C-alpha positions as CSV (number, residue, x, y, z in Angstrom):
1,M,16.1,-2.8,40.6
2,T,16.9,-4.4,36.8
3,H,15.0,-3.2,33.2
4,S,12.3,-5.9,33.5
5,D,11.0,-5.6,37.0
6,K,10.3,-1.7,36.5
7,T,6.4,-0.2,36.7
8,W,6.9,1.2,33.7
9,N,8.3,-1.4,31.9
10,A,5.7,-3.1,33.2
11,R,3.1,-1.1,32.4
12,L,4.3,-0.7,28.1
13,K,4.4,-4.7,28.3
14,H,0.7,-4.5,29.0
15,N,-1.1,-2.1,27.0
16,A,1.5,-3.5,24.0
17,Q,-0.4,-6.9,24.2
18,H,-4.0,-4.9,24.5
19,S,-3.4,-2.1,21.6
20,R,-4.1,-2.6,18.2
21,V,-1.7,-1.5,15.1
22,Q,-3.1,0.3,11.5
23,Q,-1.3,-0.8,8.6
24,R,-1.5,-0.6,5.3
25,N,-3.4,-3.4,3.0
26,R,-0.3,-4.9,1.6
27,P,-2.2,-7.0,-0.6
28,I,-4.2,-4.2,-2.2
29,V,-1.2,-2.1,-2.3
30,T,1.0,-4.5,-4.1
31,T,-1.6,-5.7,-6.2
32,L,-2.4,-1.9,-7.3
33,T,1.6,-1.4,-7.8
34,V,1.5,-4.3,-10.1
35,L,-1.4,-2.9,-12.0
36,T,0.1,0.8,-12.5
37,V,3.6,-1.0,-13.8
38,A,2.0,-3.4,-16.0
39,S,-0.5,-1.1,-17.5
40,A,2.6,1.6,-17.9
41,V,5.0,-0.9,-19.4
42,A,2.0,-2.0,-21.7
43,G,1.2,1.4,-23.1
44,L,5.3,2.3,-23.5
45,I,5.3,-0.8,-25.8
46,A,2.1,-0.1,-27.5
47,D,3.5,3.7,-28.3
48,L,7.0,2.9,-29.0
49,Q,6.7,-0.3,-30.6
50,L,2.9,-0.9,-32.2
51,N,2.4,3.1,-33.1
52,A,-0.9,1.9,-31.6
53,D,-1.9,5.6,-30.2
54,A,-5.4,4.6,-28.8
55,F,-4.2,1.8,-26.8
56,A,-1.3,3.3,-25.4
57,G,-3.6,6.4,-24.3
58,V,-5.8,3.8,-22.6
59,C,-2.9,2.1,-21.3
60,Y,-1.1,4.9,-19.4
61,S,-4.9,6.3,-18.6
62,A,-5.4,3.2,-16.5
63,A,-1.6,3.4,-15.3
64,A,-2.8,7.0,-14.4
65,L,-6.1,5.8,-12.5
66,S,-4.4,2.5,-10.9
67,G,-1.7,5.1,-9.4
68,I,-4.0,7.8,-7.9
69,I,-6.1,4.8,-6.4
70,E,-2.8,3.3,-5.0
71,L,-1.9,6.5,-2.9
72,V,-5.4,7.2,-2.1
73,F,-4.9,3.5,-0.1
74,L,-1.2,4.6,0.8
75,F,-2.4,7.9,2.5
76,N,-5.9,7.8,3.8
77,K,-5.8,6.1,7.1
78,R,-9.4,5.2,7.0
79,L,-8.5,3.0,4.4
80,W,-5.8,0.9,6.8
81,V,-6.3,-2.5,8.0
82,T,-6.3,-3.1,12.2
83,R,-3.7,-5.6,13.2
84,Q,-4.5,-8.0,16.3
85,P,-2.0,-7.2,19.6
86,G,-0.1,-10.3,19.5
């Protein structure tokens, strides 16, 4: 009896065709990652080069906020999207 002839393998293939898989919403996670890094770099440049403490604080706050939102999107499974089978 070959591997593809076994009943459990046929049942596994049938279930895989009809099940849905949840995955992270990649466009949102990618956008939030870019926003976090850009805000942090802008804050660092404003802090070191321009000596603009207020602007650096705003940039660091924006980076922290977008980083927290990104972590929520990464770890909260209710915000994941459902991929259709196939």
